[in-house]
NUROBA-915024 format. One record per atom (N, C-alpha, C): x, y, z. Coordinates in steps of 0.2 Angstrom, whole numbers, plus 2048, in hexadecimal, padded with zeros to 3 digits. Layout:
<sites>
XYZ...
</sites>
This chain:
<sites>
18E8A193F19289A94219189994919089D94D19089C95518689D95518389E95117B89C95117B89594E17E89494917D88E94717F88894B18688995018788695518288495A17F88995D17988A96217388596017188795B16C88295616E87B95717487B95417587295517686F95C17987296017886F96717186F96A16D87396816787396B16386D96716386D96016186795C16386196016986096116E85996316885896A16885E96E16585C97515D85997415B85D97015585A96D15285396C15885296815984B96415A84796915F84896F16184597415A84397A15984797915184897D14B84397A14B84497314584197114783897114F83796F15183197115082D97715083297D14F82F98414882D98414483098113D83298413882B98113982997C13682397A13781E97D13E81D97F14081898413D81798913C81D98E13981E99313181B99312D81E98C12781D98B12681698912981398712880A98512980798A12C80999112D80499612680399A1257FD99911F7FB99D11F7F69A31257F79A51257F49AC12A7FA9B11257FB9B81288009BC12B7FC9C112F7FD9C51307F89CA1337FC9D01327FA9D61367FD9DC13A7F99DF13E7FA9E31447F79E81417F19EA13A7F09ED1377E99EF1347E69EA1327E99E51317E49E01397E19DA13C7E59DA1437E19D81457DC9DC1467DC9E31477D89E71457D29E713E7D29E713A7CD9E713B7C89E013C7CB9DA13F7C99D31447C69D514A7CA9D71507C59D91507BF9DC14E7C09E214C7B99E61497B39E21457B59DE1407AF9D91457AE9D31487B29CF14C7AF9C91527B09CB1557B19CF15C7B19CF1607A99CF1637A79CB1677A19CB16A79F9D116D7A59D51717A29DB16C7A09DF1677A39E01627A19E415D7999E415D7999DD15B7939DC16078D9DC1667909DC16C7899DC16B7899E316B78C9E716B78C9EF1667899F316078A9F01597859F115A77E9EF15C77C9E915E7769E81637729EC1687769EF16D7739F316A7719F91667759FA161773A0115D76DA0015B76D9FA1567679F815B7619F81617619F516575C9F51677599FB16875EA0016A75BA07164759A0D15D75AA0A157758A0D156750A0A157750A03157748A0115D745A04162747A0516A744A09165742A11165746A13163745A1915C73FA1A159740A16152739A15157732A1415B734A0E16072EA0D16372AA1516572FA1816872DA1D165728A2215F72CA2215A729A28157721A25157721A1E15471BA1C158718A1D15F716A1F165711A1E16170EA2615E711A2A15B70DA30154709A2F15370AA2B14D706A2914D6FEA271496FCA2514A6F4A2414B6F4A1B1506EFA1B1506EFA1314E6E8A1214A6E8A0C1466E1A0A1496E1A0114A6DBA0014D6D99FA14A6D29F71486D19F21476CB9EF14C6C89E914D6C39EA1526C19E51506B89E31536B79DD1516B29D91586AE9D71596A79D615E6A69D415C69F9D016069D9CA15F6989C61666949C516868F9C616F68A9C616D6859BF1716849BB17267F9B617767B9B81766759B917C66F9BB17F66E9B41846709B118866D9AC18A6659AD18D6639B219165E9B419065C9BA18D6579BD18B6569C31906539C71916549CE1956529D119564A9D319A6479D219963F9D219C63D9D91986389DD19B6359E419C62F9E31A262C9E41A36259E31A46219EB1A061B9EB19F6169F01A26109EF1A660E9F51A86069F21A46029F91A15FD9F619B5F89F71A05F09F31A05EC9FA1A15E69F71A75E69F21AB5E99F21B15E99EE1AF5ED9E81AA5EF9E91AA5F29E11A85FA9E21A85FE9DD1A96069DE1A26079D919E60C9DD19760D9DA1986169DA1976189D419761F9D31906229D21906279D61876299D71886329D61856349D018463C9CD18063E9D31826449D517F6489DB17C64E9D81756519D91726549D816C6559D216A65A9D016665A9CB1696609C71666609C01696659BA16466A9BD16066C9BE15E6749C015C6759C815D67A9CA15C67D9D21596849D21556859D415168B9D514F68D9DB1516939DD14F6989E514D69C9E41496A19E71466A59E71446A89EE1446AE9F11406B09F61416B89F81406BA9FE1426C19FF1466BFA0714B6C6A0714F6C6A0D14D6CDA1014D6CDA1614E6D4A1B1546D6A1E1566DCA2015C6DCA2415A6E3A2715C6E4A2C1596EAA311606EAA361626F0A361676F3A3C1646F5A421646F0A461616F3A4D1656F7A5316A6F5A531706FAA581766FCA53173703A50179706A4D17A70CA4D17F70FA52181715A5518471AA51188716A4B18B71CA4718671DA40181719A3F17C71AA3C17871FA3F17571EA44174724A4817572AA4717B72AA4917E733A4817F734A43180730A3C181734A3717A735A34174734A3616F735A3316D73CA3716E73EA3F16F743A42173748A3E178747A3D17E74CA3817B74EA3217774AA2F17574DA29170751A2916C752A2E167757A3116B75DA3217075EA33176764A34178765A2D17A762A2917A764A21175767A1F16E764A2116876BA1E168770A21169771A2716A778A2917177BA2717677AA2517C77CA2317977FA1B17677BA1717377CA11170781A1216A782A16165787A1616878EA1816E78DA1D171793A1F175795A17179791A1317C793A0E176798A09170794A0916C797A0616979EA091697A0A0D1667A5A1116D7A9A101727A8A0F1787ACA0E1797ADA061777AAA011777AB9FC16F7B29FA16B7B19FE1677B69FD1687BDA0016B7BCA0616D7C3A0A1727C5A051767C2A0217C7C69FC1787C99F71737C39F51717C79EF16C7CD9EF1697CF9F51647D39F716A7DA9F81707D99FB1747DF9FD1777E09F61777DC9F11797DE9E91767E19E616E7DF9E71697E29E21677E99E51697EA9EC1667F19EF16B7F49ED1737F39EE1767F79EB1757F89E31757F59DF1737F59D816E7FA9D816A7F99DC1637FE9DB1658059DC1688059E116980B9E416E8109DE17380B9DB17780E9D61728109D116E80D9CE1698119CA1668179CC1648189D016081D9D51678229D516D8219D61728279D61728279D01738249C81748259C316F8289C11698289C216382C9C01638349C21658339C81658399CD16B83D9C917083A9C917783F9C51748409BE17083D9BA16E8409B416B8479B41658479BA16184B9BA1648519BC16A8509C116F8579C11738599BC1738549B81798569B31748599AE16F8579AD16885A9A91668629A91658629B11648699B316B86D9B217186A9B217786F9B01788709A817786C9A417586E99F16F87299D16A8729A016587899E16887F9A116B87E9A716D8859A81738879A41778849A217D88599C17888999617388499316F88898F16B88E99016A88F99616689599616C89C99717189A99B17689E99B17989F99217989C98E17C89E9881758A098316F8A098616A8A498416A8AA98416B8AC98B16C8B198F1728B598B1778B398B17E8B698817B8B798017A8B397D1788B59761748BB97716F8BB97916A8C397916E8C797B1738C89811788CE98217C8CF97C17F8CA97A1838CB9741808CE96E1798CB96D1758CF9671738D69691738D89701728DE9721798E397317E8DE9721858E49711888E49791858DF97D1878E098518C8DB98718D8D69831918D09851968CF97E19C8CE9801A18CC97A1A18C59761A48C69721A38C096E1A78BA9711AC8BC9751B08B797A1AB8B397F1A88B99811A28B598719E8B198519A8B397E1958AE9781998A997919E8A79751A28A29751A289D97A1A38A19811A689D98719F89A98919889C98719389A98A19189498619389497E19189097919688997B19B88A97E1A088497F19E88198519B88498A19888199119487D98E18E88098918987B98918C87698419087597F19487197D19686B98119B86F98719D86B98C19B86698F19286799018F86599718C85F99218A86098C18785B98818A85398919185398819384C98919384999119484F99519184A99B18984899C18584B99917F84899917D84399518284199118183C98C18483599118983699318D83299718982F99D1848359A01818349A717A8309A417782F99D17282999C17582499A17B82499917E81E99617F81B99E18281E9A31828199A917C8199AD17681C9AA16F81A9AC16E8119AA1708129A416D80B9A11738069A21788079A317D8049A717B8009AC17A8049B21788049B81707FF9B616D8019B41687FD9B21687F59B116C7F69AB16D7F09A81707EA9AE1757EC9B31797E99B91737E59BC16E7EB9BF16A7E99C31647E49C01647E49BA15F7DF9B61637D99B616A7D89B616C7D39B616B7CE9BD16E7D39C316E7D19C81687CE9CB1607D29C915A7D19CA1577CA9C615C7C79C11587C39BB1537C69B81557CA9B514F7CF9B11527CE9A914D7CF9A51517CE99E1547D499D15A7D499A1607DA99C15B7DF9941577DD98F1557E298A14D7E498B14A7E29931447E29941447EB99713F7ED9941407F599613B7F599D1407F89A213D7F99A913F7FF9AC13A8039AF13C8099B313C8089BA1418099BD1448079C214180E9C713C80D9CC13A8139CF13E8189D313C81D9D613F81F9DC1478249DB1478279E114D82B9E015082C9E715682D9E615C82C9EC1598309F41558369F115383C9F314D8389F914B8339F714382E9FC14782C9FF14E82AA02150828A0815482CA0D152833A0B156839A10153838A1514B838A16148839A1C14A834A2114C82DA1F14C828A24155829A2615982DA2316082CA2416182FA2C15F834A2C161837A3315F833A3A157832A3815582DA3F159826A4015A823A3A15D81DA3B16681CA3D168822A3B172822A3B16E823A4216B828A4616B828A4D16C823A5116781FA4F164819A5516A812A5316E812A4E17480FA4C17980FA5017B809A56180809A59183802A5918A802A5A18D7FBA5918A7F7A5F1887F9A651877F4A6A1807F2A6A17D7F6A651767F3A651757EFA5F17A7EDA5C1797EAA5617E7E2A5717A7DDA5517C7D6A5717E7D3A4F1847CFA4F1877CAA4B1847C4A4B17F7C2A4E17D7BAA4F17A7B8A4A1777BBA461737BBA411787BAA3917E7BCA3A1847BDA341837B6A321847B6A2C1837B0A2918A7AAA291907AFA281967ACA291977A8A301957ADA351957A8A3B1907A3A3C18A7A4A3B18579FA3B189798A3818C799A3218F792A2E194791A32197794A3319E792A3819B78EA3F195790A4119278CA46191785A4518E787A3F18B77FA3D19077BA3A19677CA3719B779A3519E775A3E19F77AA421A0777A4819C771A4B195771A4A19176DA4D192767A49193768A42194761A3E19B75FA3F1A0762A411A675EA441A675BA481A275EA4E1A175BA5419B753A54197755A4F19374EA4D19874AA4A19D74CA451A1747A421A5744A461A8747A4D1AB743A511A773FA561A1740A5719E73BA5A19B735A5619C736A5019A731A4B1A072BA4B1A672EA4B1AB72CA4A1AE728A531AB72AA561AA727A5D1A4722A5F1A0722A5A19B71CA5A19C718A581A3717A521A3713A4E1A970DA541A970FA5A1AC70AA5E1A6708A601A0707A6119C703A651996FEA601956F9A631956F3A6018F6F4A5C18D6F2A571866F0A531826EAA5317E6EBA5017A6E4A511746E6A4C1736E2A4A16F6E1A4216C6D9A421676D9A3F1616D4A3D1616D3A351616CCA341606CAA2F15A6C5A2E1556C3A291506BEA291506BDA2014F6B6A1F14E6B6A181486B0A171456B0A1413F6AAA111406A8A0A1436A2A091446A1A0214069AA0113F6999FA13D6939F814168F9F31436899F31486869EE1446809EB14667C9E31436789E014A6759DC14A6709DD14F66B9D914D6689D314E6669CD14C6639C814F6619C214F65C9BF15365B9B714F65E9B214965F9B21446639AC1426699AE13E66C9A913C6719AA1336719AA13066C9AD12A66B9AE12866E9B61276749B41276789BA1216789BE11A6749BC1156729C011766C9C311C6689C311D6639C61246659CD12566B9CC12B66C9D012866C9D812C6699DC12C66A9E512F66F9E812D6749E912F67A9EB12F67A9F513667A9F613667A9FC137680A00135682A04136688A0813B687A0E14068DA0F14268EA15142693A18146694A1D14569DA2114B69DA2514E6A2A261536A4A2C1516AAA2F1536AAA351556B1A3815C6B1A3D15F6B8A3B1656B7A3E1666BDA4016B6BEA4616D6C4A4A1756C4A491766CAA4717E6CCA461806D2A4B1866CEA4F1896D4A541916D7A521916DDA521986DFA4F19A6E2A541A16DFA571A36E4A5D1AA6E5A5A1AD6ECA591B26F0A571B86EDA5C1BD6ECA5C1C36EBA611C96EEA5E1CC6EEA591D26F1A571D16F2A4E1D26F8A4E1D26FBA451DA6FFA441DF6FDA471E5702A461E4708A471E270BA4B1E2711A4E1DE716A4A1DB714A451DA718A3E1D471CA421CE71AA451C871FA481CC725A4D1D0722A521D3726A561D672CA511DC72BA4D1DF730A4B1DA735A451D5732A441CF736A401CC73BA451CB737A4B1C873EA501CD742A531D4740A531D8748A541D874CA4D1D7749A491D674DA431D0752A431CB750A441C6753A451C6758A4B1C9756A521CA75CA561CF760A541D4761A501D8764A4D1D4769A491D1767A451CD76BA401C8770A441C476DA491C0770A4E1C3778A521CA775A531CE77BA551D0781A511D077EA4A1D1783A451CC788A451C5783A451BF787A431BF78CA481BF78BA4F1BF791A561C3797A531CB797A501CE79BA4F1CB79EA4A1C979BA441C779FA401C07A5A411BB79FA441B57A4A491B97AAA4C1BC7AAA511C07AFA541C27B6A4F1C67B3A4A1C77B7A471C47BBA401BE7B7A411B87BAA3D1B37BEA411B27BEA471AF7C2A4A1B27C8A4D1BA7C8A4C1BE7CFA4C1BD7D2A461BB7D0A401BD7D1A3A1B57D5A381B07D1A3A1A97D3A3B1A87D9A3E1AB7DAA431AA7DFA481AC7E5A461B27E5A431B67EAA3F1B17ECA391B07E6A361AB7E9A301A57EDA331A17EBA3919B7ECA3A19E7F5A3E1A37F6A411A57FEA421A5801A3C1A87FFA361AB802A301A3804A2C19E800A2E198801A2A193808A2E195806A3519180DA39195814A3619C813A3719D818A3519E81BA3019D816A2A19A81BA2319381BA2219081AA2718881BA27189823A2A18B823A3018B82AA3218F82EA2E19582FA2C198832A26194835A2118F830A2018D831A1A185836A1C183835A2117F838A24182841A25188841A2818A848A2818C84BA2318E846A1D190849A1718A84BA13185848A1517E84AA1217B851A1417C852A1B17A858A1F17E85DA1B18485DA1B188861A19188863A1018685FA0E185861A0617E863A0417A861A0A173865A0817386EA0917886EA0F17A874A0F17D878A0A183874A08185876A021818779FB17C8749F91798739F417387A9F617187D9FA16E8819FE1718889FB1768879FE17B88D9FC17F88E9F617F8889F21808899EB17A88C9E61748899E916E88D9E516E8939E616E8959EE16E89C9ED1748A09E817B89E9EA1808A09E617F8A19E017C89C9DB17C89C9D517589E9D31708A29D816B8A69D616C8AD9D61718AF9DA1768B69DC17A8B89D617C8B29D41818B29CF17E8B49C817A8B19C81738AF9C31728B89C216E8BC9C516D8C39C61718C69C51788C69C817D8C99C817F8CA9C017F8C49BD1818C49B617D8C89B11778C79B31718CB9AF1728D29AF1748D59B51748DC9B617B8DF9B61808DA9B11878DB9B018C8DD9B618A8DA9BD1908DB9C31948D49C21928D09C01988CC9BF1998C79B819E8C39B71A18C19B219E8BA9B019C8B69AA19A8B19A819F8AB9AA1A58AC9AC1A88A89AF1A68A79B81A58AD9B91A38AB9C119E8A79C21988A99BB1928A49BC19289F9BB19689C9B61998959B419B8919BC19F8969BF1A28939C519C8919CA1978979CB1948959D018E88F9CC18D88D9C61898899C418C8829C61938819C419787C9C51978799CE19887F9D119787E9D619087A9D918B87D9D71848799D91838749D51858709CF18586A9CB18A8669D21908679D31948639D71918629DD18F8669E21888659E71848629E81828639E417B85E9E117D8569E01838569DC1848509DB18784C9E118A8509E618D84D9EB18784C9F11838509F017D84C9F51798479F21788469EB17683F9EC17B8399EC18283B9EA1868369ED1888349F518583A9F81878379FF181832A0217B8349FE1738309FE1768299FD1798279F917A8209F418181F9F91858229FB18981EA0118581DA06181820A0917E81EA1017A817A0D176817A08173811A0717780CA0617B80CA02180807A01183804A07185808A0C187806A13182802A1717C804A16176801A1A1757FBA171777F9A0F1757F3A0D17B7EEA0F1827F0A0F1887EDA121857EAA181827EFA1D1827EFA2417D7EAA251767E9A221727E2A211747DDA2017A7DEA1B17C7D7A181817D4A1E1857D8A211887D7A261857D4A2D17F7D7A3017B7D6A341777CFA331757CDA2B1737C6A2A16B7CAA2B1687CEA2A1617D0A2B15E7D1A251617D0A1E15D7D3A191587CEA1515A7C6A181577C2A151547BDA1C1537C2A2114F7BDA281477BCA261467C1A2213E7BCA2113C7BAA1A1427B8A171427B6A1013F7ADA12
</sites>
């Protein structure tokens, strides 16, 4: 019965391995972090929406400047007189009635209007340029956020893959232990209880391995969604968290809060642009107190006739040029109240910025603390892994010569597995903290 149990476990693992290998074999795309980021910045709907918002603001800016250009229109009018007006005249005691006008009147021509002095329009057009800057900063913010999310999702995939490798090695160790115990049992050197314990150890390790494989697939699907990839498309995400260990000590040693600046933080930059917009809005409101001067001109042709013999019509031209001056005098203090409202909003933005700066500085300090803690934890975990590997090797040799029990060997193997998982987790914590720091500093999309 015990032999059959071992055979079933081995066959199950082999079947699991055969199920995993074809999936890996059919993967036709291999992507590293840079390739995933490039794809995300191209295919992500969030980025495309932000870019369209910029295009909308640019079009609106052109619309505002177009209001300062001459406006030309062509017009035509036809009037049909249903009942002519009658004028009565008294001459020599007799009243004479005369119908005035013609049955048809035609007019057509072109007109032109041009604002010559329009301070409010000028300020509004300048303000639209700030709208474009704000939209561009919002688009940059979307890119920075997306890059941070994709990086952390990519690191999560690497963490899942590395954890799977550790658990797979743990499963193999449990198999080797079971095989060794079975040999000792067949030789009469181990008890049946010891053999059952080894078999249970193998059985208990298998669900963890299956769960780790599911975690790899789930993390990969989440990354594909963020990057705008097809979820069903087979992709191999290259790399390992161990690849980033060499950079950790050097980078963490050079990071200090005094050397890092928040001037590129996207939230602060958007607040600054919003402040500039409010100041421009106040200038627009004040410009409404100034006089405006506009010019208009028209050139028209008219024709009056009682029939529709167009060839006999006598078209009479006329033209005019006008200047219109508008001087605001009183509008019920409406503009004054609006200006006061904008000043209060400016004060609110100033307080919001002050509070945000303190909050961001705290987040900066926390990120640096997380990075240093991750580096220190990694150094400690690497020493722990080295000691756990040595302890496991000693425990295995001692068990082979009968100097310790299977329970002690299993404890040593469990400590080794936990230390390896903790090592990968510390690298993952460091990389995610770096991604958060880049997002906080606003440097992730500087070159995009």
